[in-house]
All heavy atoms as TSV, in Angstrom:
chain	resi	resn	atom	element	x	y	z
A	1	MET	N	N	6.973	111.010	-124.601
A	1	MET	CA	C	6.025	109.983	-124.942
A	1	MET	C	C	6.375	109.332	-126.277
A	1	MET	O	O	5.831	108.301	-126.607
A	1	MET	CB	C	4.618	110.561	-124.986
A	1	MET	CG	C	3.754	109.869	-123.994
A	1	MET	SD	S	2.012	110.212	-123.842
A	1	MET	CE	C	1.492	111.362	-124.992
A	2	SER	N	N	7.266	109.937	-126.999
A	2	SER	CA	C	7.613	109.382	-128.297
A	2	SER	C	C	8.302	108.029	-128.156
A	2	SER	O	O	8.256	107.219	-129.072
A	2	SER	CB	C	8.514	110.358	-129.058
A	2	SER	OG	O	9.729	110.532	-128.349
A	3	ALA	N	N	8.922	107.753	-126.995
A	3	ALA	CA	C	9.571	106.460	-126.800
A	3	ALA	C	C	8.542	105.339	-126.669
A	3	ALA	O	O	8.863	104.182	-126.916
A	3	ALA	CB	C	10.450	106.501	-125.565
A	4	LEU	N	N	7.320	105.679	-126.312
A	4	LEU	CA	C	6.269	104.677	-126.167
A	4	LEU	C	C	5.491	104.468	-127.462
A	4	LEU	O	O	4.616	103.605	-127.516
A	4	LEU	CB	C	5.301	105.096	-125.059
A	4	LEU	CG	C	5.889	105.187	-123.656
A	4	LEU	CD1	C	4.837	105.711	-122.679
A	4	LEU	CD2	C	6.418	103.852	-123.191
A	5	GLY	N	N	5.781	105.223	-128.449
A	5	GLY	CA	C	5.107	105.082	-129.729
A	5	GLY	C	C	3.810	105.858	-129.781
A	5	GLY	O	O	3.504	106.677	-128.895
A	6	PRO	N	N	3.023	105.573	-130.789
A	6	PRO	CA	C	1.788	106.333	-130.975
A	6	PRO	C	C	0.715	106.027	-129.925
A	6	PRO	O	O	-0.260	106.756	-129.806
A	6	PRO	CB	C	1.312	105.905	-132.370
A	6	PRO	CG	C	1.910	104.563	-132.584
A	6	PRO	CD	C	3.230	104.590	-131.856
A	7	HIS	N	N	0.895	104.972	-129.176
A	7	HIS	CA	C	-0.104	104.594	-128.173
A	7	HIS	C	C	0.364	104.925	-126.759
A	7	HIS	O	O	-0.147	104.357	-125.780
A	7	HIS	CB	C	-0.413	103.097	-128.282
A	7	HIS	CG	C	-0.856	102.685	-129.641
A	7	HIS	ND1	N	-2.056	103.073	-130.176
A	7	HIS	CD2	C	-0.238	101.938	-130.594
A	7	HIS	CE1	C	-2.171	102.575	-131.398
A	7	HIS	NE2	N	-1.068	101.884	-131.675
A	8	GLY	N	N	1.302	105.827	-126.630
A	8	GLY	CA	C	1.863	106.178	-125.323
A	8	GLY	C	C	0.828	106.689	-124.344
A	8	GLY	O	O	0.869	106.352	-123.151
A	9	GLY	N	N	-0.103	107.481	-124.808
A	9	GLY	CA	C	-1.150	107.999	-123.929
A	9	GLY	C	C	-2.002	106.886	-123.352
A	9	GLY	O	O	-2.341	106.891	-122.162
A	10	PHE	N	N	-2.350	105.929	-124.191
A	10	PHE	CA	C	-3.146	104.782	-123.726
A	10	PHE	C	C	-2.364	103.958	-122.716
A	10	PHE	O	O	-2.914	103.514	-121.703
A	10	PHE	CB	C	-3.558	103.908	-124.912
A	10	PHE	CG	C	-4.268	102.656	-124.511
A	10	PHE	CD1	C	-5.593	102.699	-124.115
A	10	PHE	CD2	C	-3.610	101.441	-124.507
A	10	PHE	CE1	C	-6.258	101.538	-123.731
A	10	PHE	CE2	C	-4.261	100.280	-124.124
A	10	PHE	CZ	C	-5.592	100.336	-123.741
A	11	ILE	N	N	-1.085	103.744	-122.980
A	11	ILE	CA	C	-0.247	102.952	-122.077
A	11	ILE	C	C	-0.150	103.632	-120.718
A	11	ILE	O	O	-0.335	102.993	-119.676
A	11	ILE	CB	C	1.148	102.729	-122.699
A	11	ILE	CG1	C	1.025	101.848	-123.942
A	11	ILE	CG2	C	2.100	102.107	-121.684
A	11	ILE	CD1	C	2.288	101.793	-124.784
A	12	LEU	N	N	0.122	104.919	-120.704
A	12	LEU	CA	C	0.232	105.647	-119.434
A	12	LEU	C	C	-1.102	105.696	-118.699
A	12	LEU	O	O	-1.149	105.562	-117.468
A	12	LEU	CB	C	0.770	107.051	-119.684
A	12	LEU	CG	C	2.225	107.117	-120.161
A	12	LEU	CD1	C	2.612	108.558	-120.461
A	12	LEU	CD2	C	3.166	106.499	-119.160
A	13	ALA	N	N	-2.185	105.874	-119.439
A	13	ALA	CA	C	-3.510	105.889	-118.812
A	13	ALA	C	C	-3.833	104.521	-118.202
A	13	ALA	O	O	-4.433	104.439	-117.118
A	13	ALA	CB	C	-4.571	106.281	-119.825
A	14	SER	N	N	-3.427	103.462	-118.868
A	14	SER	CA	C	-3.661	102.118	-118.338
A	14	SER	C	C	-2.897	101.900	-117.039
A	14	SER	O	O	-3.430	101.356	-116.075
A	14	SER	CB	C	-3.247	101.063	-119.362
A	14	SER	OG	O	-4.036	101.170	-120.511
A	15	TYR	N	N	-1.633	102.306	-117.027
A	15	TYR	CA	C	-0.851	102.183	-115.801
A	15	TYR	C	C	-1.446	103.025	-114.679
A	15	TYR	O	O	-1.518	102.579	-113.531
A	15	TYR	CB	C	0.611	102.586	-116.044
A	15	TYR	CG	C	1.463	101.480	-116.583
A	15	TYR	CD1	C	1.866	101.474	-117.915
A	15	TYR	CD2	C	1.868	100.422	-115.773
A	15	TYR	CE1	C	2.658	100.456	-118.426
A	15	TYR	CE2	C	2.650	99.403	-116.270
A	15	TYR	CZ	C	3.048	99.420	-117.592
A	15	TYR	OH	O	3.822	98.407	-118.081
A	16	ALA	N	N	-1.897	104.218	-114.992
A	16	ALA	CA	C	-2.506	105.073	-113.979
A	16	ALA	C	C	-3.780	104.438	-113.426
A	16	ALA	O	O	-4.029	104.476	-112.212
A	16	ALA	CB	C	-2.806	106.447	-114.562
A	17	ALA	N	N	-4.576	103.843	-114.301
A	17	ALA	CA	C	-5.814	103.197	-113.854
A	17	ALA	C	C	-5.510	102.023	-112.924
A	17	ALA	O	O	-6.182	101.833	-111.906
A	17	ALA	CB	C	-6.630	102.725	-115.057
A	18	VAL	N	N	-4.490	101.248	-113.260
A	18	VAL	CA	C	-4.114	100.113	-112.414
A	18	VAL	C	C	-3.652	100.602	-111.044
A	18	VAL	O	O	-4.008	100.032	-110.013
A	18	VAL	CB	C	-3.027	99.258	-113.100
A	18	VAL	CG1	C	-2.407	98.274	-112.130
A	18	VAL	CG2	C	-3.607	98.538	-114.303
A	19	ILE	N	N	-2.866	101.666	-111.013
A	19	ILE	CA	C	-2.385	102.217	-109.746
A	19	ILE	C	C	-3.559	102.688	-108.895
A	19	ILE	O	O	-3.611	102.433	-107.691
A	19	ILE	CB	C	-1.377	103.347	-109.997
A	19	ILE	CG1	C	-0.076	102.757	-110.550
A	19	ILE	CG2	C	-1.116	104.159	-108.738
A	19	ILE	CD1	C	0.905	103.784	-111.060
A	20	VAL	N	N	-4.530	103.348	-109.510
A	20	VAL	CA	C	-5.701	103.834	-108.772
A	20	VAL	C	C	-6.517	102.659	-108.226
A	20	VAL	O	O	-6.932	102.665	-107.058
A	20	VAL	CB	C	-6.567	104.746	-109.662
A	20	VAL	CG1	C	-7.918	105.026	-109.023
A	20	VAL	CG2	C	-5.837	106.043	-109.956
A	21	VAL	N	N	-6.740	101.644	-109.040
A	21	VAL	CA	C	-7.535	100.488	-108.608
A	21	VAL	C	C	-6.834	99.742	-107.481
A	21	VAL	O	O	-7.451	99.410	-106.454
A	21	VAL	CB	C	-7.832	99.549	-109.801
A	21	VAL	CG1	C	-8.393	98.225	-109.328
A	21	VAL	CG2	C	-8.790	100.222	-110.769
A	22	LEU	N	N	-5.540	99.470	-107.635
A	22	LEU	CA	C	-4.812	98.762	-106.585
A	22	LEU	C	C	-4.729	99.584	-105.303
A	22	LEU	O	O	-4.819	99.045	-104.198
A	22	LEU	CB	C	-3.411	98.377	-107.067
A	22	LEU	CG	C	-3.359	97.279	-108.128
A	22	LEU	CD1	C	-1.918	97.023	-108.549
A	22	LEU	CD2	C	-4.011	96.017	-107.640
A	23	GLY	N	N	-4.564	100.880	-105.427
A	23	GLY	CA	C	-4.557	101.748	-104.253
A	23	GLY	C	C	-5.905	101.722	-103.546
A	23	GLY	O	O	-5.975	101.679	-102.318
A	24	GLY	N	N	-6.992	101.723	-104.315
A	24	GLY	CA	C	-8.322	101.657	-103.735
A	24	GLY	C	C	-8.564	100.338	-103.016
A	24	GLY	O	O	-9.154	100.303	-101.934
A	25	LEU	N	N	-8.092	99.242	-103.614
A	25	LEU	CA	C	-8.240	97.940	-102.963
A	25	LEU	C	C	-7.436	97.877	-101.673
A	25	LEU	O	O	-7.916	97.357	-100.661
A	25	LEU	CB	C	-7.801	96.825	-103.913
A	25	LEU	CG	C	-8.744	96.517	-105.070
A	25	LEU	CD1	C	-8.090	95.534	-106.033
A	25	LEU	CD2	C	-10.058	95.968	-104.560
A	26	ALA	N	N	-6.224	98.402	-101.700
A	26	ALA	CA	C	-5.393	98.401	-100.489
A	26	ALA	C	C	-6.052	99.232	-99.397
A	26	ALA	O	O	-6.067	98.839	-98.220
A	26	ALA	CB	C	-4.004	98.934	-100.806
A	27	LEU	N	N	-6.618	100.370	-99.753
A	27	LEU	CA	C	-7.303	101.212	-98.778
A	27	LEU	C	C	-8.534	100.503	-98.213
A	27	LEU	O	O	-8.777	100.547	-97.005
A	27	LEU	CB	C	-7.707	102.539	-99.421
A	27	LEU	CG	C	-8.427	103.532	-98.522
A	27	LEU	CD1	C	-7.539	103.949	-97.361
A	27	LEU	CD2	C	-8.875	104.735	-99.326
A	28	ALA	N	N	-9.298	99.829	-99.072
A	28	ALA	CA	C	-10.474	99.103	-98.610
A	28	ALA	C	C	-10.083	97.987	-97.642
A	28	ALA	O	O	-10.753	97.774	-96.625
A	28	ALA	CB	C	-11.242	98.532	-99.796
A	29	ILE	N	N	-8.991	97.288	-97.936
A	29	ILE	CA	C	-8.522	96.224	-97.050
A	29	ILE	C	C	-8.100	96.799	-95.709
A	29	ILE	O	O	-8.421	96.246	-94.653
A	29	ILE	CB	C	-7.369	95.448	-97.714
A	29	ILE	CG1	C	-7.908	94.627	-98.878
A	29	ILE	CG2	C	-6.638	94.566	-96.711
A	29	ILE	CD1	C	-6.837	94.037	-99.763
A	30	LEU	N	N	-7.389	97.906	-95.724
A	30	LEU	CA	C	-6.939	98.544	-94.481
A	30	LEU	C	C	-8.127	98.989	-93.631
A	30	LEU	O	O	-8.168	98.731	-92.421
A	30	LEU	CB	C	-6.037	99.740	-94.791
A	30	LEU	CG	C	-5.541	100.541	-93.605
A	30	LEU	CD1	C	-4.608	99.698	-92.739
A	30	LEU	CD2	C	-4.839	101.793	-94.074
A	31	LEU	N	N	-9.103	99.627	-94.247
A	31	LEU	CA	C	-10.278	100.086	-93.504
A	31	LEU	C	C	-11.087	98.909	-92.955
A	31	LEU	O	O	-11.584	98.967	-91.829
A	31	LEU	CB	C	-11.152	100.975	-94.396
A	31	LEU	CG	C	-10.527	102.304	-94.809
A	31	LEU	CD1	C	-11.432	103.022	-95.805
A	31	LEU	CD2	C	-10.234	103.172	-93.607
A	32	ASP	N	N	-11.221	97.834	-93.741
A	32	ASP	CA	C	-11.947	96.665	-93.262
A	32	ASP	C	C	-11.206	95.993	-92.111
A	32	ASP	O	O	-11.836	95.550	-91.149
A	32	ASP	CB	C	-12.146	95.668	-94.404
A	32	ASP	CG	C	-12.973	94.473	-93.968
A	32	ASP	OD1	O	-14.122	94.683	-93.530
A	32	ASP	OD2	O	-12.464	93.343	-94.061
A	33	HIS	N	N	-9.892	95.942	-92.190
A	33	HIS	CA	C	-9.105	95.353	-91.107
A	33	HIS	C	C	-9.321	96.117	-89.803
A	33	HIS	O	O	-9.517	95.508	-88.743
A	33	HIS	CB	C	-7.622	95.347	-91.482
A	33	HIS	CG	C	-6.723	94.876	-90.390
A	33	HIS	ND1	N	-6.691	93.567	-89.972
A	33	HIS	CD2	C	-5.831	95.531	-89.625
A	33	HIS	CE1	C	-5.816	93.451	-88.993
A	33	HIS	NE2	N	-5.275	94.624	-88.766
A	34	ARG	N	N	-9.317	97.427	-89.883
A	34	ARG	CA	C	-9.554	98.241	-88.683
A	34	ARG	C	C	-10.951	98.004	-88.126
A	34	ARG	O	O	-11.132	97.895	-86.910
A	34	ARG	CB	C	-9.356	99.720	-89.003
A	34	ARG	CG	C	-7.915	100.089	-89.230
A	34	ARG	CD	C	-7.791	101.556	-89.525
A	34	ARG	NE	N	-6.403	101.931	-89.758
A	34	ARG	CZ	C	-6.004	103.133	-90.108
A	34	ARG	NH1	N	-6.896	104.102	-90.268
A	34	ARG	NH2	N	-4.734	103.386	-90.304
A	35	ALA	N	N	-11.942	97.922	-89.000
A	35	ALA	CA	C	-13.317	97.694	-88.549
A	35	ALA	C	C	-13.458	96.322	-87.905
A	35	ALA	O	O	-14.124	96.175	-86.872
A	35	ALA	CB	C	-14.285	97.828	-89.724
A	36	GLN	N	N	-12.828	95.312	-88.483
A	36	GLN	CA	C	-12.902	93.970	-87.916
A	36	GLN	C	C	-12.200	93.904	-86.569
A	36	GLN	O	O	-12.663	93.219	-85.649
A	36	GLN	CB	C	-12.283	92.945	-88.884
A	36	GLN	CG	C	-13.034	92.791	-90.175
A	36	GLN	CD	C	-14.459	92.333	-89.989
A	36	GLN	OE1	O	-14.761	91.511	-89.131
A	36	GLN	NE2	N	-15.359	92.880	-90.798
A	37	ARG	N	N	-11.082	94.601	-86.436
A	37	ARG	CA	C	-10.373	94.615	-85.152
A	37	ARG	C	C	-11.225	95.280	-84.079
A	37	ARG	O	O	-11.310	94.795	-82.952
A	37	ARG	CB	C	-9.043	95.348	-85.293
A	37	ARG	CG	C	-8.188	95.185	-84.055
A	37	ARG	CD	C	-6.825	95.822	-84.109
A	37	ARG	NE	N	-6.321	96.060	-85.433
A	37	ARG	CZ	C	-5.535	97.084	-85.736
A	37	ARG	NH1	N	-5.195	97.952	-84.815
A	37	ARG	NH2	N	-5.089	97.243	-86.961
A	38	ARG	N	N	-11.906	96.382	-84.429
A	38	ARG	CA	C	-12.793	97.047	-83.464
A	38	ARG	C	C	-13.948	96.137	-83.070
A	38	ARG	O	O	-14.344	96.075	-81.905
A	38	ARG	CB	C	-13.321	98.363	-84.047
A	38	ARG	CG	C	-12.348	99.504	-83.962
A	38	ARG	CD	C	-13.030	100.823	-84.269
A	38	ARG	NE	N	-13.660	100.834	-85.588
A	38	ARG	CZ	C	-13.088	101.271	-86.691
A	38	ARG	NH1	N	-11.866	101.746	-86.661
A	38	ARG	NH2	N	-13.735	101.262	-87.842
A	39	ALA	N	N	-14.522	95.431	-84.044
A	39	ALA	CA	C	-15.637	94.524	-83.747
A	39	ALA	C	C	-15.178	93.387	-82.846
A	39	ALA	O	O	-15.900	92.996	-81.916
A	39	ALA	CB	C	-16.215	93.969	-85.051
A	40	LEU	N	N	-13.990	92.850	-83.082
A	40	LEU	CA	C	-13.466	91.778	-82.247
A	40	LEU	C	C	-13.214	92.271	-80.820
A	40	LEU	O	O	-13.540	91.585	-79.855
A	40	LEU	CB	C	-12.177	91.218	-82.841
A	40	LEU	CG	C	-11.509	90.086	-82.081
A	40	LEU	CD1	C	-12.453	88.898	-81.968
A	40	LEU	CD2	C	-10.216	89.692	-82.762
A	41	GLU	N	N	-12.675	93.464	-80.685
A	41	GLU	CA	C	-12.445	94.020	-79.354
A	41	GLU	C	C	-13.765	94.223	-78.618
A	41	GLU	O	O	-13.857	93.959	-77.420
A	41	GLU	CB	C	-11.673	95.327	-79.454
A	41	GLU	CG	C	-10.220	95.139	-79.851
A	41	GLU	CD	C	-9.506	96.449	-80.138
A	41	GLU	OE1	O	-10.140	97.526	-80.037
A	41	GLU	OE2	O	-8.312	96.396	-80.479
A	42	ALA	N	N	-14.795	94.669	-79.330
A	42	ALA	CA	C	-16.104	94.861	-78.704
A	42	ALA	C	C	-16.680	93.526	-78.233
A	42	ALA	O	O	-17.251	93.443	-77.139
A	42	ALA	CB	C	-17.060	95.534	-79.685
A	43	LEU	N	N	-16.525	92.490	-79.028
A	43	LEU	CA	C	-17.011	91.170	-78.621
A	43	LEU	C	C	-16.251	90.658	-77.404
A	43	LEU	O	O	-16.849	90.089	-76.481
A	43	LEU	CB	C	-16.862	90.172	-79.768
A	43	LEU	CG	C	-17.890	90.264	-80.879
A	43	LEU	CD1	C	-17.489	89.361	-82.042
A	43	LEU	CD2	C	-19.262	89.889	-80.363
A	44	GLU	N	N	-14.954	90.845	-77.392
A	44	GLU	CA	C	-14.162	90.371	-76.257
A	44	GLU	C	C	-14.517	91.128	-74.980
A	44	GLU	O	O	-14.504	90.552	-73.897
A	44	GLU	CB	C	-12.670	90.497	-76.569
A	44	GLU	CG	C	-12.204	89.456	-77.574
A	44	GLU	CD	C	-10.742	89.600	-77.943
A	44	GLU	OE1	O	-10.151	90.680	-77.714
A	44	GLU	OE2	O	-10.191	88.630	-78.477
A	45	GLN	N	N	-14.863	92.403	-75.086
A	45	GLN	CA	C	-15.261	93.170	-73.910
A	45	GLN	C	C	-16.596	92.679	-73.361
A	45	GLN	O	O	-16.857	92.779	-72.170
A	45	GLN	CB	C	-15.348	94.655	-74.244
A	45	GLN	CG	C	-13.996	95.306	-74.400
A	45	GLN	CD	C	-14.119	96.776	-74.779
A	45	GLN	OE1	O	-15.209	97.285	-75.009
A	45	GLN	NE2	N	-12.983	97.452	-74.852
A	46	ARG	N	N	-17.438	92.146	-74.240
A	46	ARG	CA	C	-18.733	91.613	-73.797
A	46	ARG	C	C	-18.607	90.197	-73.262
A	46	ARG	O	O	-19.594	89.612	-72.843
A	46	ARG	CB	C	-19.741	91.637	-74.952
A	46	ARG	CG	C	-20.165	93.032	-75.321
A	46	ARG	CD	C	-21.332	93.013	-76.259
A	46	ARG	NE	N	-21.080	92.128	-77.403
A	46	ARG	CZ	C	-21.885	92.019	-78.439
A	46	ARG	NH1	N	-23.000	92.701	-78.493
A	46	ARG	NH2	N	-21.591	91.219	-79.436
A	47	GLY	N	N	-17.420	89.625	-73.310
A	47	GLY	CA	C	-17.216	88.311	-72.728
A	47	GLY	C	C	-17.055	87.184	-73.719
A	47	GLY	O	O	-16.874	86.034	-73.319
A	48	ALA	N	N	-17.144	87.468	-74.973
A	48	ALA	CA	C	-16.957	86.407	-75.963
A	48	ALA	C	C	-15.465	86.138	-76.105
A	48	ALA	O	O	-14.672	87.049	-76.277
A	48	ALA	CB	C	-17.541	86.832	-77.313
A	49	GLY	N	N	-15.106	84.879	-75.998
A	49	GLY	CA	C	-13.699	84.508	-76.112
A	49	GLY	C	C	-13.390	83.914	-77.465
A	49	GLY	O	O	-14.289	83.603	-78.262
A	50	ARG	N	N	-12.134	83.735	-77.722
A	50	ARG	CA	C	-11.708	83.113	-78.963
A	50	ARG	C	C	-11.659	81.605	-78.795
A	50	ARG	O	O	-11.310	81.105	-77.730
A	50	ARG	CB	C	-10.320	83.623	-79.370
A	50	ARG	CG	C	-10.319	85.095	-79.655
A	50	ARG	CD	C	-8.963	85.504	-80.121
A	50	ARG	NE	N	-8.898	86.960	-80.248
A	50	ARG	CZ	C	-7.879	87.598	-80.767
A	50	ARG	NH1	N	-6.824	86.951	-81.169
A	50	ARG	NH2	N	-7.895	88.905	-80.868
A	51	ARG	N	N	-11.959	80.881	-79.817
A	51	ARG	CA	C	-11.926	79.427	-79.767
A	51	ARG	C	C	-10.506	78.931	-79.543
A	51	ARG	O	O	-10.299	77.915	-78.918
A	51	ARG	CB	C	-12.455	78.829	-81.063
A	51	ARG	CG	C	-13.909	78.979	-81.238
A	51	ARG	CD	C	-14.361	78.228	-82.459
A	51	ARG	NE	N	-15.606	78.785	-82.932
A	51	ARG	CZ	C	-16.183	78.431	-84.039
A	51	ARG	NH1	N	-15.633	77.563	-84.826
A	51	ARG	NH2	N	-17.320	78.982	-84.400
A	52	SER	N	N	-9.528	79.631	-80.079
A	52	SER	CA	C	-8.146	79.178	-79.947
A	52	SER	C	C	-7.660	79.271	-78.496
A	52	SER	O	O	-6.663	78.649	-78.141
A	52	SER	CB	C	-7.231	80.004	-80.846
A	52	SER	OG	O	-7.276	81.368	-80.482
A	53	GLU	N	N	-8.349	80.035	-77.678
A	53	GLU	CA	C	-7.955	80.165	-76.272
A	53	GLU	C	C	-8.545	79.073	-75.399
A	53	GLU	O	O	-8.100	78.866	-74.285
A	53	GLU	CB	C	-8.376	81.532	-75.724
A	53	GLU	CG	C	-7.616	82.680	-76.362
A	53	GLU	CD	C	-8.103	84.038	-75.879
A	53	GLU	OE1	O	-9.091	84.065	-75.109
A	53	GLU	OE2	O	-7.517	85.040	-76.252
A	54	ARG	N	N	-9.564	78.377	-75.891
A	54	ARG	CA	C	-10.198	77.309	-75.116
A	54	ARG	C	C	-9.287	76.087	-75.102
A	54	ARG	O	O	-8.635	75.763	-76.081
A	54	ARG	CB	C	-11.527	76.915	-75.725
A	54	ARG	CG	C	-12.559	78.007	-75.620
A	54	ARG	CD	C	-13.856	77.517	-76.223
A	54	ARG	NE	N	-14.784	78.616	-76.355
A	54	ARG	CZ	C	-15.843	78.588	-77.105
A	54	ARG	NH1	N	-16.143	77.523	-77.801
A	54	ARG	NH2	N	-16.650	79.635	-77.170
A	55	LYS	N	N	-9.310	75.405	-73.980
A	55	LYS	CA	C	-8.514	74.171	-73.881
A	55	LYS	C	C	-9.366	72.988	-74.269
A	55	LYS	O	O	-10.521	72.888	-73.876
A	55	LYS	CB	C	-7.987	74.010	-72.477
A	55	LYS	CG	C	-7.028	75.115	-72.095
A	55	LYS	CD	C	-6.350	74.820	-70.808
A	55	LYS	CE	C	-5.395	75.979	-70.539
A	55	LYS	NZ	N	-4.415	75.667	-69.568
A	56	ASN	N	N	-8.797	72.111	-75.049
A	56	ASN	CA	C	-9.520	70.913	-75.453
A	56	ASN	C	C	-9.501	69.886	-74.330
A	56	ASN	O	O	-8.471	69.699	-73.682
A	56	ASN	CB	C	-8.889	70.301	-76.711
A	56	ASN	CG	C	-9.067	71.190	-77.910
A	56	ASN	OD1	O	-10.044	71.928	-78.007
A	56	ASN	ND2	N	-8.131	71.132	-78.840
A	57	PRO	N	N	-10.624	69.212	-74.079
A	57	PRO	CA	C	-10.673	68.222	-72.982
A	57	PRO	C	C	-9.868	66.983	-73.306
A	57	PRO	O	O	-9.496	66.640	-74.305
A	57	PRO	CB	C	-12.137	67.875	-72.856
A	57	PRO	CG	C	-12.824	68.397	-74.065
A	57	PRO	CD	C	-11.900	69.374	-74.704
């Protein structure tokens, strides 16, 4: 830690905090994506279609 100077502990703690926050955000995005995919599949099973599949007159 001497290469980082007297504030090495703060620097490492800051990097660790950023890694934890970004990891948490990535996990939240992944879990939300899975939930949205399940909800979309449930809607499609009930007969709701996607707008992009409809043909324009």
